[in-house]
C-alpha positions as a Markdown table, in Angstrom:
| # | Residue | x | y | z |
|---|---|---|---|---|
| 1 | Unk | -4.2 | 17.8 | -0.6 |
| 2 | Unk | -2.2 | 18.5 | -3.8 |
| 3 | Unk | -2.8 | 16.4 | -7.0 |
| 4 | Unk | 0.2 | 16.0 | -9.2 |
| 5 | Unk | 0.1 | 14.7 | -12.9 |
| 6 | Unk | 3.1 | 12.8 | -13.0 |
| 7 | Unk | 5.7 | 14.1 | -15.5 |
| 8 | Unk | 7.6 | 10.9 | -15.8 |
| 9 | Unk | 10.8 | 12.8 | -15.2 |
| 10 | Unk | 13.1 | 11.2 | -12.7 |
| 11 | Unk | 13.3 | 13.1 | -9.4 |
| 12 | Unk | 16.6 | 14.5 | -8.5 |
| 13 | Unk | 17.7 | 13.3 | -4.9 |
| 14 | Unk | 20.9 | 14.1 | -2.9 |
| 15 | Unk | 23.6 | 11.6 | -2.5 |
| 16 | Unk | 23.2 | 11.4 | 1.2 |
| 17 | Unk | 19.9 | 10.3 | 3.1 |
| 18 | Unk | 17.5 | 12.8 | 2.7 |
| 19 | Unk | 15.9 | 14.9 | 5.6 |
| 20 | Unk | 12.9 | 12.3 | 5.9 |
| 21 | Unk | 15.6 | 9.6 | 6.3 |
| 22 | Unk | 15.0 | 8.4 | 2.6 |
| 23 | Unk | 17.6 | 6.4 | 0.8 |
| 24 | Unk | 18.7 | 7.8 | -2.8 |
| 25 | Unk | 17.0 | 5.8 | -5.6 |
| 26 | Unk | 20.2 | 4.2 | -6.7 |
| 27 | Unk | 20.8 | 2.7 | -3.3 |
| 28 | Unk | 17.2 | 1.6 | -2.9 |
| 29 | Unk | 17.2 | -0.4 | -6.1 |
| 30 | Unk | 17.2 | -3.9 | -5.6 |
| 31 | Unk | 19.5 | -6.2 | -7.6 |
| 32 | Unk | 18.6 | -9.5 | -9.4 |
| 33 | Unk | 19.7 | -11.3 | -6.3 |
| 34 | Unk | 18.7 | -9.0 | -3.4 |
| 35 | Unk | 15.9 | -6.9 | -2.2 |
| 36 | Unk | 15.6 | -4.4 | 0.6 |
| 37 | Unk | 14.2 | -5.7 | 4.0 |
| 38 | Unk | 14.1 | -2.4 | 5.7 |
| 39 | Unk | 17.8 | -1.2 | 5.7 |
| 40 | Unk | 19.2 | -4.6 | 5.2 |
| 41 | Unk | 19.7 | -6.2 | 1.7 |
| 42 | Unk | 18.6 | -9.9 | 1.7 |
| 43 | Unk | 18.3 | -12.6 | -0.9 |
| 44 | Unk | 15.2 | -11.8 | -2.9 |
| 45 | Unk | 13.8 | -15.2 | -2.3 |
| 46 | Unk | 13.9 | -14.6 | 1.4 |
| 47 | Unk | 12.2 | -11.2 | 1.7 |
| 48 | Unk | 8.7 | -12.5 | 1.5 |
| 49 | Unk | 9.1 | -14.8 | 4.3 |
| 50 | Unk | 10.8 | -12.2 | 6.5 |
| 51 | Unk | 7.7 | -9.8 | 5.7 |
| 52 | Unk | 5.2 | -12.6 | 6.4 |
| 53 | Unk | 6.7 | -12.9 | 9.9 |
| 54 | Unk | 6.3 | -9.2 | 10.4 |
| 55 | Unk | 2.8 | -9.3 | 9.6 |
| 56 | Unk | 2.0 | -12.6 | 11.6 |
| 57 | Unk | 3.4 | -10.8 | 14.6 |
| 58 | Unk | 1.3 | -7.6 | 14.1 |
| 59 | Unk | -1.9 | -9.0 | 12.7 |
| 60 | Unk | -3.9 | -8.9 | 15.9 |
| 61 | Unk | -2.9 | -5.2 | 16.4 |
| 62 | Unk | -2.7 | -4.1 | 12.9 |
| 63 | Unk | -5.0 | -1.0 | 13.4 |
| 64 | Unk | -2.9 | 0.0 | 16.5 |
| 65 | Unk | 0.2 | -0.3 | 14.4 |
| 66 | Unk | -1.3 | 1.9 | 11.6 |
| 67 | Unk | -2.5 | 4.5 | 14.2 |
| 68 | Unk | 1.2 | 4.6 | 15.5 |
| 69 | Unk | 2.7 | 4.8 | 12.2 |
| 70 | Unk | 0.3 | 7.7 | 11.0 |
| 71 | Unk | -0.9 | 9.3 | 14.2 |
| 72 | Unk | -4.3 | 8.1 | 13.5 |
| 73 | Unk | -4.4 | 9.8 | 10.0 |
| 74 | Unk | -4.5 | 6.5 | 8.1 |
| 75 | Unk | -8.2 | 6.4 | 8.6 |
| 76 | Unk | -8.7 | 9.7 | 6.9 |
| 77 | Unk | -6.2 | 8.8 | 4.1 |
| 78 | Unk | -8.1 | 5.5 | 3.5 |
| 79 | Unk | -11.3 | 7.5 | 3.2 |
| 80 | Unk | -9.7 | 9.6 | 0.8 |
| 81 | Unk | -8.5 | 6.9 | -1.5 |
| 82 | Unk | -12.0 | 5.2 | -1.4 |
| 83 | Unk | -13.5 | 8.8 | -2.5 |
| 84 | Unk | -11.0 | 8.8 | -5.4 |
| 85 | Unk | -12.4 | 5.4 | -6.4 |
| 86 | Unk | -16.0 | 6.7 | -6.1 |
| 87 | Unk | -17.8 | 3.4 | -6.4 |
| 88 | Unk | -21.2 | 3.9 | -7.8 |
| 89 | Unk | -24.2 | 3.3 | -5.7 |
| 90 | Unk | -26.5 | 2.2 | -8.7 |
| 91 | Unk | -25.4 | 0.1 | -11.6 |
| 92 | Unk | -26.6 | -3.0 | -13.3 |
| 93 | Unk | -23.6 | -4.9 | -12.2 |
| 94 | Unk | -21.9 | -4.5 | -8.9 |
| 95 | Unk | -18.4 | -3.0 | -9.2 |
| 96 | Unk | -15.7 | -5.7 | -9.1 |
| 97 | Unk | -12.8 | -4.6 | -7.0 |
| 98 | Unk | -9.5 | -6.4 | -6.1 |
| 99 | Unk | -8.0 | -5.2 | -2.8 |
| 100 | Unk | -4.4 | -6.5 | -2.6 |
| 101 | Unk | -2.5 | -6.8 | 0.8 |
| 102 | Unk | -5.7 | -5.9 | 2.4 |
| 103 | Unk | -6.1 | -8.8 | 4.6 |
| 104 | Unk | -7.8 | -6.9 | 7.5 |
| 105 | Unk | -10.6 | -5.7 | 5.3 |
| 106 | Unk | -10.2 | -2.1 | 6.1 |
| 107 | Unk | -10.4 | -0.8 | 2.4 |
| 108 | Unk | -12.9 | -3.6 | 1.3 |
| 109 | Unk | -15.4 | -2.5 | 3.9 |
| 110 | Unk | -15.2 | 1.0 | 3.1 |
| 111 | Unk | -15.7 | 0.3 | -0.5 |
| 112 | Unk | -18.7 | -1.8 | 0.1 |
| 113 | Unk | -20.3 | 0.6 | 2.5 |
| 114 | Unk | -19.6 | 3.6 | 0.3 |
| 115 | Unk | -21.2 | 1.7 | -2.6 |
| 116 | Unk | -24.2 | 0.9 | -0.5 |
| 117 | Unk | -23.7 | -2.8 | -1.3 |
| 118 | Unk | -23.3 | -2.3 | -5.0 |
| 119 | Unk | -19.7 | -3.7 | -5.0 |
| 120 | Unk | -18.2 | -7.0 | -4.8 |
| 121 | Unk | -14.6 | -6.8 | -3.3 |
| 122 | Unk | -12.0 | -9.6 | -3.4 |
| 123 | Unk | -9.4 | -9.2 | -0.8 |
| 124 | Unk | -6.1 | -11.0 | -1.7 |
| 125 | Unk | -3.3 | -11.3 | 0.8 |
| 126 | Unk | -0.4 | -13.5 | 1.2 |
| 127 | Unk | -0.5 | -13.6 | 4.9 |
| 128 | Unk | -3.0 | -16.0 | 6.5 |
| 129 | Unk | -2.9 | -14.3 | 9.9 |
| 130 | Unk | -4.2 | -10.9 | 8.2 |
| 131 | Unk | -6.9 | -12.8 | 6.3 |
| 132 | Unk | -8.1 | -14.3 | 9.4 |
| 133 | Unk | -8.6 | -11.0 | 11.1 |
| 134 | Unk | -10.5 | -9.7 | 8.1 |
| 135 | Unk | -12.8 | -12.6 | 7.8 |
| 136 | Unk | -13.8 | -12.1 | 11.5 |
| 137 | Unk | -14.5 | -8.5 | 11.0 |
| 138 | Unk | -16.5 | -9.3 | 7.9 |
| 139 | Unk | -18.7 | -11.6 | 9.8 |
| 140 | Unk | -19.2 | -9.1 | 12.5 |
| 141 | Unk | -20.2 | -6.3 | 10.1 |
| 142 | Unk | -22.5 | -8.5 | 8.2 |
| 143 | Unk | -20.5 | -8.2 | 5.0 |
| 144 | Unk | -19.3 | -11.7 | 4.5 |
| 145 | Unk | -21.4 | -12.1 | 1.3 |
| 146 | Unk | -19.9 | -8.9 | -0.2 |
| 147 | Unk | -16.3 | -9.5 | 0.6 |
| 148 | Unk | -14.2 | -12.6 | -0.4 |
| 149 | Unk | -10.8 | -13.5 | 1.3 |
| 150 | Unk | -8.2 | -15.2 | -0.8 |
| 151 | Unk | -4.7 | -16.1 | 0.1 |
| 152 | Unk | -2.3 | -15.1 | -2.9 |
| 153 | Unk | 0.8 | -13.3 | -3.9 |
| 154 | Unk | 0.7 | -9.8 | -5.4 |
| 155 | Unk | 3.4 | -11.0 | -7.9 |
| 156 | Unk | 1.3 | -13.9 | -9.1 |
| 157 | Unk | -2.3 | -13.1 | -8.7 |
| 158 | Unk | -4.7 | -16.3 | -8.9 |
| 159 | Unk | -7.1 | -14.5 | -11.3 |
| 160 | Unk | -7.7 | -14.6 | -15.0 |
| 161 | Unk | -6.8 | -11.5 | -17.1 |
| 162 | Unk | -9.3 | -8.6 | -17.4 |
| 163 | Unk | -11.4 | -9.7 | -14.4 |
| 164 | Unk | -11.7 | -6.5 | -12.2 |
| 165 | Unk | -12.9 | -3.0 | -12.6 |
| 166 | Unk | -10.6 | -1.6 | -10.0 |
| 167 | Unk | -7.5 | -2.6 | -8.1 |
| 168 | Unk | -6.6 | -1.1 | -4.9 |
| 169 | Unk | -3.7 | -1.5 | -2.5 |
| 170 | Unk | -3.1 | 0.3 | 0.7 |
| 171 | Unk | 0.2 | 0.5 | 2.5 |
| 172 | Unk | 1.2 | -2.8 | 1.0 |
| 173 | Unk | 3.2 | -2.4 | -2.2 |
| 174 | Unk | 6.4 | -1.4 | -0.4 |
| 175 | Unk | 6.4 | -4.8 | 1.3 |
| 176 | Unk | 6.4 | -6.6 | -2.2 |
| 177 | Unk | 9.8 | -8.2 | -3.1 |
| 178 | Unk | 9.4 | -7.3 | -6.8 |
| 179 | Unk | 7.2 | -4.1 | -7.1 |
| 180 | Unk | 7.4 | -4.1 | -11.0 |
| 181 | Unk | 6.0 | -7.7 | -11.0 |
| 182 | Unk | 3.1 | -6.6 | -8.7 |
| 183 | Unk | 2.2 | -3.6 | -10.9 |
| 184 | Unk | 2.3 | -5.8 | -14.1 |
| 185 | Unk | 0.0 | -8.2 | -12.5 |
| 186 | Unk | -2.4 | -5.3 | -11.5 |
| 187 | Unk | -2.4 | -4.3 | -15.0 |
| 188 | Unk | -3.1 | -7.9 | -16.2 |
| 189 | Unk | -6.1 | -8.3 | -14.1 |
| 190 | Unk | -7.9 | -5.2 | -14.7 |
| 191 | Unk | -10.5 | -4.9 | -17.3 |
| 192 | Unk | -9.8 | -2.1 | -20.1 |
| 193 | Unk | -10.9 | 0.9 | -18.6 |
| 194 | Unk | -10.0 | -0.2 | -15.1 |
| 195 | Unk | -8.6 | 1.9 | -12.3 |
| 196 | Unk | -5.4 | 1.4 | -10.2 |
| 197 | Unk | -5.3 | 3.1 | -7.0 |
| 198 | Unk | -2.3 | 2.8 | -4.4 |
| 199 | Unk | -2.1 | 4.5 | -1.0 |
| 200 | Unk | 1.3 | 4.5 | 0.4 |
| 201 | Unk | 3.6 | 6.1 | 2.8 |
| 202 | Unk | 5.7 | 8.6 | 0.8 |
| 203 | Unk | 8.3 | 11.3 | 0.8 |
| 204 | Unk | 7.4 | 14.3 | 2.9 |
| 205 | Unk | 7.7 | 17.6 | 0.8 |
| 206 | Unk | 7.1 | 20.3 | 3.4 |
| 207 | Unk | 10.2 | 21.7 | 5.2 |
| 208 | Unk | 10.4 | 21.2 | 8.9 |
| 209 | Unk | 7.7 | 18.7 | 8.7 |
| 210 | Unk | 10.1 | 16.4 | 7.1 |
| 211 | Unk | 12.5 | 16.6 | 10.2 |
| 212 | Unk | 9.5 | 16.2 | 12.7 |
| 213 | Unk | 8.3 | 13.1 | 10.8 |
| 214 | Unk | 11.8 | 11.5 | 10.7 |
| 215 | Unk | 12.3 | 12.0 | 14.3 |
| 216 | Unk | 8.8 | 10.6 | 15.0 |
| 217 | Unk | 9.5 | 7.6 | 12.8 |
| 218 | Unk | 12.8 | 6.4 | 14.1 |
| 219 | Unk | 12.7 | 7.5 | 17.6 |
| 220 | Unk | 9.0 | 7.3 | 18.6 |
| 221 | Unk | 7.3 | 4.6 | 16.6 |
| 222 | Unk | 9.6 | 1.7 | 17.6 |
| 223 | Unk | 9.1 | 2.9 | 21.3 |
| 224 | Unk | 5.4 | 2.9 | 20.8 |
| 225 | Unk | 5.7 | -0.7 | 19.3 |
| 226 | Unk | 7.3 | -1.8 | 22.3 |
| 227 | Unk | 4.9 | -0.4 | 24.7 |
| 228 | Unk | 1.7 | -1.3 | 22.9 |
| 229 | Unk | 2.6 | -4.6 | 21.3 |
| 230 | Unk | 5.7 | -5.6 | 23.4 |
| 231 | Unk | 7.7 | -6.0 | 20.3 |
| 232 | Unk | 9.6 | -3.2 | 18.6 |
| 233 | Unk | 11.2 | -5.1 | 15.8 |
| 234 | Unk | 8.3 | -5.2 | 13.3 |
| 235 | Unk | 7.9 | -1.4 | 13.8 |
| 236 | Unk | 11.5 | -0.7 | 13.1 |
| 237 | Unk | 11.1 | -2.7 | 9.8 |
| 238 | Unk | 8.1 | -0.7 | 8.8 |
| 239 | Unk | 9.7 | 2.5 | 9.4 |
| 240 | Unk | 12.8 | 1.6 | 7.5 |
| 241 | Unk | 10.5 | 0.1 | 4.6 |
| 242 | Unk | 9.0 | 3.5 | 4.3 |
| 243 | Unk | 12.5 | 5.3 | 4.1 |
| 244 | Unk | 13.5 | 2.8 | 1.2 |
| 245 | Unk | 10.3 | 3.2 | -0.8 |
| 246 | Unk | 10.7 | 5.2 | -4.1 |
| 247 | Unk | 9.7 | 8.8 | -3.8 |
| 248 | Unk | 6.3 | 9.9 | -5.6 |
| 249 | Unk | 7.6 | 10.8 | -9.0 |
| 250 | Unk | 9.9 | 7.6 | -9.3 |
| 251 | Unk | 7.1 | 5.3 | -8.2 |
| 252 | Unk | 4.8 | 7.0 | -10.6 |
| 253 | Unk | 7.2 | 6.3 | -13.3 |
| 254 | Unk | 7.2 | 2.5 | -12.3 |
| 255 | Unk | 3.3 | 2.5 | -12.6 |
| 256 | Unk | 3.6 | 4.1 | -16.2 |
| 257 | Unk | 6.2 | 1.5 | -17.1 |
| 258 | Unk | 3.7 | -1.2 | -16.1 |
| 259 | Unk | 1.4 | 0.1 | -19.0 |
| 260 | Unk | -0.9 | 2.4 | -17.0 |
| 261 | Unk | -1.9 | 5.7 | -18.5 |
| 262 | Unk | -3.3 | 9.1 | -17.0 |
| 263 | Unk | -0.9 | 8.4 | -14.0 |
| 264 | Unk | -0.9 | 11.0 | -11.3 |
| 265 | Unk | -0.6 | 11.2 | -7.5 |
| 266 | Unk | -2.0 | 13.3 | -4.7 |
| 267 | Unk | 0.0 | 14.1 | -1.7 |
| 268 | Unk | -1.5 | 13.7 | 1.8 |
| 269 | Unk | -0.5 | 15.6 | 4.9 |
| 270 | Unk | 2.5 | 17.1 | 3.2 |
| 271 | Unk | 3.4 | 14.0 | 1.5 |
| 272 | Unk | 3.7 | 11.7 | 4.6 |
| 273 | Unk | 1.5 | 9.5 | 2.4 |
| 274 | Unk | 0.2 | 9.7 | -1.3 |
| 275 | Unk | -2.5 | 8.2 | -3.5 |
| 276 | Unk | -1.3 | 7.2 | -6.7 |
| 277 | Unk | -3.8 | 6.6 | -9.7 |
| 278 | Unk | -3.4 | 5.1 | -13.2 |
| 279 | Unk | -5.8 | 3.6 | -15.8 |
| 280 | Unk | -5.7 | 0.7 | -18.0 |
| 281 | Unk | -6.7 | 2.3 | -21.4 |
């Protein structure tokens, strides 16, 4: 893992699609009227409904989907993000964490267990099917009293200003129609001194690995989706959404533009994923 203090400089990208199948920043930019849904531009008001349909279809097999997308590495990456958060085991008040787009509870459960119960996590997800999976898992783990599940939109969070000590989002922000609004909301609901952490698929920065990952993403993952879930369309969208997501430096600039300071990122597995961090100071 390599940690990068973000310089704030725009990253230079070639005019054509990069080796990892990534679209140049100018082509990935959503206009006022449209947003990218995979490789398609759709009216921005329609994107959320299309994304919701994808996750309704994969909710029951979400872990299988993540295993296919990452070769099982998502579990290690999630552990790494929670380690970066380092929730304290002993404080007078439990750490209040908002986990956005975390409906199945993967991140929330890790935080509560690492904090030895000294954390209160609110999971906010726009997708009712994902939340249903999370609630069921929380009951089975005996964590229902430590994790709340709330249906809500990342662009318009149903919480007061300065409510949470930390905000986490894993593999979710690339699915938000207006990423800048989601980042602004993250800043709003954090307390002064609060921590923002985002785990997301990113731009591979290792020669040869980028070609291998491109081939795996576009040729293998949809086939796995068809074999495992009987449906390859959601997997095609998810692969395309990764290719359209801004590369590390550009996304770090977006985090900074939302008001966060001490912004940096850590590449995981050669940049297949990255953990982005910022502070509300």
